[in-house]
N, C-alpha and C positions, 0 to 999 in steps of 0.2 A: 447515419448506417444503423437500421432497423435491425436488433438481433431477434434469433427464434424464441421468445420466452415464452408463446402459448401453452407450449408441452408442459414445460415447469409450470405455471400459472395456474393449470387444470390438474395436477398430479394429487391425489389425497394427501392427506398429513398423516403419517403410520403415527402409531402408539410411542414410539421408540423416540421420539425428540424427546430432549429433556426441555424444561420450560416451557411444555405447550397442553393448555387445559383440557381436561373431557370435554369439553364440551366443541373443544377444536377438532378432536380424532376425528379422521375420514373425512374431512372436510376439504376443498381444494383449495390451496396457498391462495388464488384470487379474493375467496370469500373471507380469508384470515381476518380482515378489518371490518365484516359487515356481523360481526356476533355480539357486538356490543360487551367485546371484554375490559378489564382496565385493569393495571396493576395494584394500585392504592386500595382495589373495591378485595383484593386477594384471589382473583380471576384464574394466574399464573403461576404453575404449583414450583416455586424457587429454591434454588436461583434463576433468575432470568435475563437474557440480555436484550437490550433494548439500545436500540438507535433513533432520536429524537429528530422528528422528518424537519422542524425548523430549521436545526441548525447542518443540517445535512442540505437544505437550500440556501441558508447562507453563505455555506463554504464553498459550494459547487460555486454560488454567482461571485463572490469573492476571488478565487480561484484563476474565474475566466477571467475577469478583471485584470486581476495581477499581468497574466500572459501576453492580452492585448496590450497593457501599458508597456509590456519587457520586446513587445517583437515577438514572442518564440509561440512553438507550440507544444501542447502539453500529450504526454501517452502514461497514463496513470499506471504505476506498477502492479498488475491483477492479483497478487500474490497477494496485498494486504486484506483483502475481504476475499479472492476468489468466488466472487456473487456476481453472476449474470446480469442482474437487474440493476448492481452497483455500478456495473459496464456500463449500461444502456443510460443511466443516469452522466454518466462518465463523458459520453459520445454524445450525447443529446446537450450537453453545454459548451462543446468543443473538440473536445478531446481528438488527435489523431491517429490512434490507433491503442491499442492497450500493451503494455510489456508483462513477458515473460519471465521466469527465471528456470525452466525447464521444459523439457521437451514434454513430459506429461500436462506440465500447465497447457499447452500450443494446442495438445490434441482436446484437453476439457473446455479454452472458450473456443476452437474450429467446430464443435459440438453444439453450439449455440450460437455461430456464424459470426464470430470477429473476425473481419475480412484483412485488417492489417496487425500484426503483432510484431514486436522488436522484442526477440529475447535475448536479453541484457546479461549473456552468458555464452559461454563455450557450449558449444553442439558437437561431443563429442560421446563414443560408444557407439557400438554398431546398433544398437535396438535404439537408442534414440535419434541418431542419424536417418535412420529407415522410417521411425515413426515421423517424425518430416517431412521427409521426402515423399512417403504417402499421400497428406494433406496436400502438398505440393502438385500430384499428380491428378488427385480429383480434383483442385479446384484452379483451373491456368489463372484465377483475377487474383486468390490467395495472394497477399502482398507482404513476405517475410523477411526478416533481417535478424543475422547472430551474430556473438562477434569470435572474433581470433587474435587470440597472443602470444603462439609459437608457431614456429616453422611441422611442427610436429601437431598443434593442431588444426592447421592445414593440410597437413597431408592427409589427417584421417577426412578431413571432406574430402580432397581431390580423390582420394581410394575408393570411397560410393560414389562418388560421381559418375569414375568411370566405371563400375559395376551397372550405373540404372543414368543414361547419359539422359539430359535432358536440354530440350530445345533453349528454356529462358537460363542464363546463368544463377548461379545461389547466391543473396545480396548477402555481406556480411560487413562489419565495422570495424576496426582497427581498438584495439581497447588498450588503453594508457595507465598504467597501474602506477604504484606507489613502494620503494622499499619497505620490507614489514606488513603490506598493504594484501592486497586477496591477490585475483587472478590481473592479470593487465601486465605488459611487457614495463620494465623497471627505470627506462630510462629512454631519453631522445634519440639514442645512436639506437637502441636496440631497435624502437619505433620506425627507422629510416633502413631497416633491414628488413623488415617483416613487410614495411608497406610496402617493399621494390619488392619483394617475392609474392606478394599480393597484387599487385599490379602483373607481374608474368604470369600467373596461376589465370587470366582473364584467355579463354572466353567461360572457362567452366565454374569460374566463381568473379565475381562482380564486386569487387571495395566502392562502400558507398559512403563511405566517411571515419570519422574517430569518435569513439564514445568512452567514457570514465565511469567512475564511479566515484565520487570526493568523501565518502561519509565513513568512509575507513578511518579516516584520519579523528584519534580520539583525544582524548584529555580533558584533564579540570583547568587547562590553561587557555582561555579564548583565545587569544593572540597568536598564540603560537598551533592551536587547531586552524583556525584561520588562513594563517601563512601558511601551512602545509596544504591546505585546500588550494587557496592560489596558485604554489607552486604547481602543483597537479593540471589544474584550468589552465595555467600558460603556456603550459608544455603539451598540451593538445593539441590548445589554440599554434603552438609554433610549427608540431606536427603535419596538422592543416594546412598551413601555410606553404611549409614543403612540398608535402604530398601535391599540393595544388600547378605549385612548380615543375614538378619531376612530371606531373601526368601519371598519377596512380591512379586518380577516381574516375569511374566506369560513365558515362552519358547519364545528365537527369541531376535533381539536388544532389548537392553537399551537404550531408547529415553531421552536427554537431551535436552529442546529445549527451547531459551529465544531470546533476541536480537530482537526488534523491529529497527525502523532505527536509532536512534539517540545515541546507546549505542552497534550494536551489537558485535564493537571492543571487547569491554570488554566480552559480555557475550560467544565468541569465545574463550577467551584468558584462562576463568577462567576454563569453561566447558569439553575444548577440554583436559587440563590439568589432570582432574581428573581420576587418576589411576582406573580400574577396572579391573574386573577378568570375562568376558565377552564381548562379542560384542557390542559398543555402538556405537551409532548415535549421533551428537552433529545436533541439527536441528535451524540454526537461523530461523526468518521470517520477514525479512524487507520488509516492502511493495514500501516504497517512493523510494528505491534507484533507479526503472527504469528510472521515470521522471525526480526525484527531485527535487528543486524548486530554484530560485535566493536570496531567505529574507531566508524562517525560518533553511530548513537544509543548507542551504550554509552558515550561520552562527555556525551553529554547526559542519560541516566537520571541521574548523580550529581546531577547537576542538579535531576533532576525528584523526587528523592526526597528533598532538602531541602528540598522546596517542601509535597511533598503532603500532610504529616501523614498525620492519622491515614487518610486514603484510601487512601494507600500500602498497610497493610493488616502483615501480618509477613513475614517470609521473605526471599527471593530474591526480584528483580524478572524481569524478563525477561532470556529467556536466546539469544543466540546461536544459530541454528538453519542457516542459509545458508556453506554452504562450496566452495572452488574447488581442484578435486585437481588437482596438475601434475607432472610429471614432471621432475629434474634432466637438463636436455640437453650442459651444458658446463659446463665450470670451466675457465675459460681464462685466469683470473690467482688465486692464491692467495686472495684477498680477493672474490671473485667468481663467484656462481654466474650460470648463463643457465638459467630456468624456462620448461615449454612452457605460460604464460599470456601473455596481452596484453591492449589494446583490446577483441576480441572475445568475450571471455569474462568479465571481472569489472569494476566500477561504476570510473570514475577522474576522475568531475564533482564529487566534495566530498574525496575523499582517497584516495591509490591504496592496493590491496591491501596488504596485510600477512601474512607467515608465520606463522603459530599452531603446526604440527605437521611434524614429519618422521619419515619412517619407510624404514627401510632394509631389503627382506625378506632374512631369515634371520640378521639381524644382533638387532632391536627384535621384540618381542613384540607388542605395542601402540606407538600413536604416541607419541612423545616429544615432549614441548613445543618449539618452534623458541625458540634461544638469542637473550635478550633483546636483544644488541647487534648483530640485524641488522635490515634495513630494504633497501624496492625505492625506489631511486630514480627511476627511468624504465620505462616499460611501453611497449611497441610491440604492434603489431596481434598478435602470436601469442608475442611474448617479455616475459619478466619480469626484468629485472638483480634482484640479488640480495647487497647487498653488507653484509661484517662493517664493522664500526666500527672495529677490534683484531682481530690474529692471522688467521688463516684462516678459512675459512667451511669446516667441519666437513661437509661433504658431499660426495657424487661421482658420477659418471655413472650415472641411474638410481637412485636414491633420489626417494620420495614427498614429497612437500610439500603440504601443507593450508593453502592462505588464506585470511583474514578480511577481508570487504570492509564498504566503507561505503556506505551506501544503498543499499537492497536493490534499489528499481526498476527500475535504471539494471543491475543485473545476472541479476534473471529476464528482462528484456526480449530477452535475448544464448543463453536457452536454450529451445529448443523443449521439451527432456525437459528434467526434475530429477530425480534418482533421491532417493529416499526410502530414509535407514539407518538401524541401528539403533547403540546404543553404541560397539558395536567391526566397526561400516563394512560390516556384510554389508550388501545390499542387500535391502530391504521392498517395496517397488515405485516408481513411477514416478511424476511430476505431470507433464499438457502444459501446456506455456502458449499464450493467442493473442494475440499483440500484431500 
């Protein structure tokens, strides 16, 4: 699937983009990598977000290998990046489609020509439903799926379809949830009631499969969390087994989908093993794998590697591709530096950013690892405290610092433009986002 990126690549870069070099203002996005810009040479006004090309390529290949070994498909969650250029990279690597969370996401995806969208959320509200129906009416080849977790949600869809009858049914998935979680029916009994209602809603609605999101299982006890994840996946599989026996599902592939960025190995193992009597497609929806991170998901990856066994393959796993670079603005006390990065620039909802690299122009030939005794105790709108646990901090005003982040979703949404860089931090291009 080739997306329509020509207009985006030809669009001149405005001077309102943070992190954009003055030399790049007015240049088309496609020309950004040919301007000879470098983070380490001081060509970008900091802070600036970068994506390492080598890590993006590695992560894309790693996930493709994982899905091939597991016998599953990938429909990565586009909300992580909202970057059509990265969608194209994912589709080129074999992704089945792109996952959305909102009707507005769907409209943005369609602007760039995404032909298959799994909206992993309820489609409710008149304006939202009408927006999606408009897209379906404009292109009969648009392959769209959304979730239903209640009779009330189904009724909203039925009312809208009664006002705007379609030749083709609206494709839906029944959503399984867990007590205390987010959306989704709370029990197998509830799933059976809703599955039968969705079956009886044909031909306006076509039930194509079962969905769940296991990432809502939280806590610090790995064993308890993984037990809860298994419970949801097992219930999802049982609902699918009963639904197949009772004839809930419309003709075509049976779609079973779960697997965010933390437990996709478990989803793949459980759902791919479900015996069915029809063609079945197991779809994972990991979104953060492409950029990964150096904190939250990196820590979770160690546990994933223990669980995955042969599915892991050989060699290293996912690599951090996303960094936010800033400069040291002040060293007001011997053990504290203030850097030009804040809550407007990096995620802080899961874990605060932490320094990975530092570079002093005129002293270093390449970035040095940040001393291990440094941490970020507080983040403000435009400033980060960096403290040394013992001894003076080795930085001075004007030093460059590369920060690692946790939870890519809430860093991407802060950057309309991210620079792609090679391993020497030379700018190779730019990625535009549409949040």
